[in-house]
N, C-alpha and C positions, 0 to 999 in steps of 0.2 A: 590710404590705400591698404594698409595692413588690416585695419578693422573691417574693410569690405571683404578681404580674403578670409578673415576669421569667421565671417557670417556664413560662409559656404564651406562647412567643415568636411564635406566629402571630397573636396578638391585639395590635394596636397599643394603646399606653397614652398618654393625653394628661395632662399636668400643667399646671395653671393656678394661679398664686399672686397673686390680687388682694390689694392692701394698702390699708387705710384708716387713719384716724388712731388707731384703738384696737387693731387686730390684723391678722392675716393669715388667709386661708382657702386651704388647699391642696386642690385638687380632683384626684383620681385617677380618670380615666374610661377604661373599656375598652369593647370591643364584643364581649365574650365571652359566656359562658353565662348571664349575668344572675342575678337572684335572684327566685324565685317570691314573689308577694305574701304568701302565708301564712307564709313563712319570714322575710321582711324584719324584722318586729318582734323576732325572736329571735336575729338573727345575732351580736349582741355578747354573748350568753350563753355561758359556758364550755361546751365540748364540743358545741356546736350545729354540725352538719355538713350541715344541709339533708336532702335526700332520700338514701336509702341508695345509690342507683345513682351519684349524684355523689360521695358519700363514698368509695365503692370506687374510682372512677375517678381522683379527685384526691388521695386520701389525706389525711394530717394528722390532728391530734387535735381540731381545733375550738377551739384556744386562741388562735390568732393575733389574731383581732379582739377577743377579750376582753382580751388583754394590751395591744393597741393602745389600746383605750378607757381602760384604767387609766392608761397612760403619759400619754395626752393630758389626762386629768382631773387628774393630778398636776401638770401644768403650767398648770392653770387654764383648760383648753380643753374642747372637745367634739368628738365625731366622729359623723357621720351617714352614712347610706347611702340611696341611691335607685336604683330599677330599675323599668323598665316590664314586667319579667317574664322568663321563661325565653327565652334566646337573644336578649335585647335589651340586653345589656351592663349595666353598673352604674357609678355614680359614688359615691365615698367622699369626704367633705369633712372635713378636719381644720381646726378653727378654733382659733387660739391668740392670746392677748393679746400685745401688744408690751410688753416690759418696758423700763423706763428705768433709768438709773444710780441715780436717787433711790429706785427700788423696792428696791434692794439696797445699802444703805449699807455701805461697807467700813470695818472697824475699823482703828484706828491700828496695831494689831499686824501687820496684813497689809500695810499700806503702808510700815511702817518709820518713820513720822513720829510725832512726839510731839505731844500736845495741849497747848495753852497753858492 
């Protein structure tokens, strides 16, 4: 997502990372071309590129958001998108749980210590 934002340098991007006791939410907000309401429910579908004129102008295969969603879900999180429509920008939010050391116990083999 961020690499797409960086390809359109005339559009400023805002990042926000609020943290609560259970996780973080990373908001990527731009003021670019936005997402049309009828496309919004499908943007995480593989090969979805929106309207054909935008697909030709910006290129890509339509896999970036599908891959992003899969990676976020593999980490126990979720990704959402909001937009007020064309030319209104968009916000993508990645929510991830906070892991603690007790969530991932380390075996004695990895620490080099022996159990009693």
